[in-house]
Phi, psi and omega in degrees: 000143184267139174265131179248140180229158173223163186300153176290121181223120171065027180276135188241029179289129182269148179205146175284111183282132177274119181302127181232118175263095185302325182294329182275337188304314180300319180292323177297315180296314181299319179295322179295323181285326185265345183085007180281170178288128185267149177290343177198164179268140174290162172304145184304314183297327179285316179300320178295321179293318176302318180298317179294320181298319177298319179296330178280355179079022179287133178289118183290345179267317185235355181074195177247158174303131182270114181288146177245134174277155183298157182300320182294328177289323175301315180296322177296316180295321177298317184293324184266349182285133174296345183284343181301322181288346182269353185303317176300322179294317179295319179298314181295318183290333185255016179304330182247018185278336188206156172289118185299336182279328190245355186238156174246141168250129186229142171235128180247171170268187184290347177265007179078016179272129182290119179255325179225141180212135180223137178174174181290159179305321182295314181289330176293321178296319178298319179292322180301324181295339178262358185082015183269073186223167182301132181097351181276149174266124186241048179270166176301323183298333184261314187239009178075200185296123176200167185299313182295308181299321181290323177295326177295321180285311186281338183059034178207163180297141181216158173231134178238123189241127169051239185287004167291338172297141182289321184271130186301323183291352178264001188291344179279000186246156166226149183214147175238130186223146177223135178289152176244123184247151174280115184293346180290322184220006180077003183295138177288126180260330183166197183223138171261129187221139171240123181236147178193184182295142180300330181293341180260018182306130178226120184294343180281345184298317181298318180297321181289317177300319179297315181296318179296320177299317180294319179296322179293321176296323178295324176296317176298320180297316180296318177298322180296313182292331173298319179291324177295320178298321179295319178295321180299320181298327179279319191276329185302312178298325179294316181294333179296340180259359183267131176275156178079197182268131182203156178222150167252123182234155176281184186291347176257006176090003179283134188282128175259326180202157183212151175216144174076011183199165178292142180298144171234144184287324184205146176243128176286121180258158173301155179300319175249102183274132176226148176301145179133198184267140183206153173262125179249140189298331182262349186236340185087208182294133181218165171243137184243134176231147183285145170232165174299115180062030178183199184218145170264121182250115176257124180278124179296134177280146183138197184276354177072014184246010185278348180217059182289158177293147180245338186217139176230131177241118176259110186254108180244020187291330180271142185289343184235002188216116184233140183225154169240130181238126180242133180228154180194196184294336182258014176123198187220145173220153179232151182219131176282139188256144169286162178305317181293316180293328175296320177298313183299311182293328177296314180297317181293328177291330178279342183232079186294337178287347178106165179226138173287168178300320180294319179294318177295322177299320178291319180298320188268325188239351185070022183216104184292350181275352184275047183288329179298316178298316181297313182298320179296317180295316180292327176298318178296319181293320184288340176294329180255346181241031176301140184089346179251320181252135174251178179217171183059063356277172175292131185193169170284152183301145178299140179084355180277126177279108185257127176238131179251122177254107184250155179291159179282328181269134182301320185294341183270356179279103181042064195303332181268357184288139173245013178298131182306322180296323180286319178300319178295321180294322177297318179297319178299318181293320177297330181268009177092013179278189183245140174247355181258163177230000000 
């Protein structure tokens, strides 16, 4: 599907503009690369990104060759991406986001691969010369600091202007990007990006791109609840005939109907769900049966201790994708982690004896008084990781074999995190220490 744009006219979206002295940016970048004294400091988020790009070996003058995935793979990714249904919404929302002659609108997947691109022939040709074309990977690891790659790392809207780009050949461009998340589970789906000439920089563009991303996520949320309502209509009469405790959930574990127990909003399911017996982190041993577009979950009656988890693997090796995998006698399940939950589990993996709320507040925020925030976060986590997380102090369950898989490069350890515990671990890794247990 084609995205159509028209020039920005009369848009009144407000945004806090980041002061940018375009004349100073090249000198700031050169000083950062050479170690010389800079006339000004780059924005923190940009300086951190430059540091990561250098670590990835990106050439600051010409970049690295940008790999392209085959056309048939692009078509497969388009077909399977949840973002495909949002293209009309994105098109409508961005009608006034950019000058159609000078700007590109791009949608990527969660790996930073360009799946859809729209713009005039002239601006597309300019982008092609940089490798900014459909099928290209536009992550920091490949092209250094840029809007798409930075949004993937930071998991928040960002703008990269002119010489804030790590690669010199990108300095004629400015871009505004916002991540797109699946509202069902918070999973990163991709990035919405508007790029154009630096001379056409408009501070309202980032605010509009951010707003369009949020509206698009709301559309996904509405579609999801419509599907849950359809499942409820089918499952509710069935559950009325089921004895004991049982739930009807959709394929992502969201509850449509329940009987014999207090309602729960969501059940964490194994990554590969199959009919049969399974241990679920919030319910214990269960039996699963298929339903149209969902599952019937019967909670085994008993003490719930006959199939506890035995092993947990916290995998933080990839810079943008973190998972926790729990296995035991009744099977295995995996869950993708948000940045905050990845930080919490990382700290607990490093401190097997446990951490008090005050200690975790210091680890995560550098402020031991933020115990209310910590308790609220851990309460949310324990609703889905019951049987895995204990409290008083917060810790992994006794007898659980915990393995932490951390990246070899310090910059790849939860790269956007500013938690003091993570910053200290990165310093240890740079100095040859260990981040794994």
